[in-house]
C-alpha positions in Angstrom: 40.9 -0.4 -44.2 39.6 1.9 -41.5 36.0 2.9 -41.0 35.2 6.6 -41.1 34.3 7.9 -37.6 30.8 8.8 -38.6 30.1 5.3 -39.9 31.7 3.7 -36.8 29.4 5.8 -34.6 26.4 4.9 -36.7 27.2 1.2 -36.2 28.0 1.5 -32.5 24.9 3.6 -31.5 22.4 0.6 -31.6 24.9 -1.5 -29.6 25.2 1.2 -26.9 21.5 1.6 -26.7 21.0 -2.2 -26.3 23.6 -2.3 -23.6 21.9 0.6 -21.7 18.5 -1.1 -22.0 20.0 -4.4 -20.8 21.5 -2.6 -17.7 18.2 -0.9 -16.8 16.3 -4.2 -17.1 18.9 -6.0 -15.0 18.4 -3.5 -12.2 14.6 -3.9 -12.5 15.0 -7.7 -12.4 17.3 -7.5 -9.3 14.7 -5.3 -7.5 11.9 -7.7 -8.5 13.8 -10.6 -7.0 14.4 -8.6 -3.8 10.6 -8.0 -3.7 9.8 -11.7 -4.3 12.0 -12.5 -1.3 9.9 -10.1 0.9 6.7 -11.8 -0.2 7.7 -15.0 1.5 7.7 -13.3 5.0 10.3 -15.7 6.4 9.4 -15.8 10.1 12.3 -18.1 11.0 14.9 -15.3 10.8 12.8 -12.7 12.7 12.8 -12.2 16.5 10.0 -11.3 18.7 10.9 -8.4 21.0 9.4 -5.5 22.8 9.8 -2.0 21.4 8.4 1.4 22.2 6.0 1.8 19.3 6.3 5.6 18.8 10.1 5.6 19.0 10.2 2.7 16.5 7.9 4.4 14.1 9.8 7.6 14.3 12.9 5.7 13.3 11.1 4.1 10.4 9.8 7.5 9.2 13.3 9.0 9.6 14.6 6.5 7.1 11.9 7.7 4.7 12.5 11.4 5.4 14.7 12.2 2.4 12.0 10.9 0.0 9.2 12.6 1.9 11.0 15.9 2.0 11.8 15.7 -1.7 8.1 15.3 -2.5 7.0 17.8 0.1 4.6 15.5 2.0 3.9 15.8 5.7 3.6 12.8 8.1 1.5 13.1 11.3 2.2 10.4 13.9 -0.3 10.0 16.8 0.9 7.4 19.3 1.3 7.4 23.0 5.1 7.5 23.8 4.6 4.8 26.5 2.9 2.3 24.2 4.9 -1.0 23.8 4.7 -3.7 21.1 5.8 -7.3 21.8 5.9 -8.8 18.4 8.0 -8.6 15.2 8.9 -4.9 14.9 10.7 -5.7 11.6 7.2 -6.6 10.1 5.8 -3.3 11.4 8.7 -1.4 9.8 8.1 -3.1 6.4 4.4 -2.5 6.6 4.8 1.3 7.2 7.5 1.6 4.5 5.3 -0.2 1.9 2.3 1.9 2.8 4.2 5.1 2.5 5.8 4.1 -0.8 2.4 3.1 -2.1 0.9 6.5 -1.2 3.8 8.3 -2.8 3.4 6.2 -6.0 -0.3 6.5 -6.3 -2.0 9.1 -4.1 -0.5 12.3 -5.3 -0.2 12.6 -9.1 1.2 15.6 -10.9 3.3 16.8 -8.0 0.4 17.2 -5.5 1.5 17.4 -1.9 -0.4 15.8 1.0 -0.4 14.5 4.5 0.1 10.9 5.6 -1.4 10.1 9.1 -0.5 7.2 11.3 -2.5 6.6 14.4 -1.7 3.8 16.9 -4.3 3.0 19.6 -4.0 0.5 22.5 -6.9 -1.8 21.9 -6.5 -4.2 24.8 -4.3 -7.1 24.0 -3.7 -5.8 20.5 -2.8 -2.6 18.8 -5.0 -0.8 16.3 -3.1 1.0 13.6 -4.8 3.4 11.3 -2.9 4.6 8.2 -4.4 7.4 6.0 -3.4 9.5 3.1 -5.4 12.5 1.7 -4.7 11.6 -1.9 -6.8 10.9 -4.9 -8.2 7.6 -3.5 -9.3 4.6 -5.6 -12.5 3.5 -7.2 -14.1 0.3 -6.1 -12.7 -1.8 -9.0 -9.1 -1.0 -8.1 -9.7 -1.2 -4.3 -11.2 -4.7 -4.8 -7.8 -5.9 -6.1 -5.7 -4.0 -3.6 -4.1 -6.9 -1.8 -3.8 -9.3 -4.8 -0.3 -10.1 -6.0 0.9 -8.6 -9.3 -2.1 -6.3 -9.5 -0.9 -2.8 -10.4 -2.1 0.3 -12.2 1.5 1.3 -12.9 2.9 -1.7 -14.9 4.2 0.6 -17.6 6.1 2.6 -15.0 7.8 -0.4 -13.4 5.2 -1.3 -10.8 5.2 -4.9 -9.7 1.9 -5.0 -7.9 3.5 -6.6 -4.9 3.8 -3.8 -2.3 0.3 -4.1 -0.9 0.4 -7.9 -1.2 3.5 -7.8 1.0 1.7 -5.6 3.5 -1.2 -8.1 3.6 1.1 -11.1 4.2 3.0 -9.2 6.9 -0.2 -8.2 8.7 -2.0 -11.6 8.4 1.0 -14.0 8.7 3.8 -12.3 10.6 1.5 -10.3 13.0 -1.5 -12.6 12.9 -3.7 -9.6 12.4 -6.3 -8.2 9.9 -6.2 -5.4 7.5 -9.1 -3.5 5.8 -9.3 -0.6 3.4 -11.8 2.3 3.0 -11.4 4.5 -0.1 -13.3 6.3 -2.8 -12.2 8.6 -5.7 -11.1 11.9 -4.1 -11.4 10.6 -0.6 -7.9 9.3 0.1 -7.1 5.8 1.4 -7.8 4.7 5.0 -6.3 1.4 6.2 -7.1 -0.3 9.5 -4.8 -2.9 11.0 -5.8 -4.9 14.1 
């Protein structure tokens, strides 16, 4: 006996919905595993080399340009073209990418458009990097957990709470530096990396 088409569709609809849900969750799991791998900050595969900082950051921002253009945000980069960094430029790349992505995810709700500012200063033997957005900022409760792993205000939207933890690990382990944050509701986020 053959099933009527309407009845067959009725039986298949839940199976198709389950398959779609499984596929979406598999993609989320794959992205989560990729993020876990970044948390480790494996220094054994990275090479210390000297790069011109401004040119390197311009390349990093160029890779983010399609996303920034789509959202309408502006990036201001203030860095002496002659400034050199002898360290792990891959770590600097990941730091900037994670900071920008964090700003895009949290700083500008409801389609707001803003400016991200990156300032690099030669501070003797080290570089001082200041990253700022002019977004909504954070209250002290959220800011106190900023660098903790798995802390997110966007769990329901797929947030893992690992982006800023990765930044913290890269700054403190890969670059042997320090990072601090100043923020308040309505005052944007200001991060200092030394």
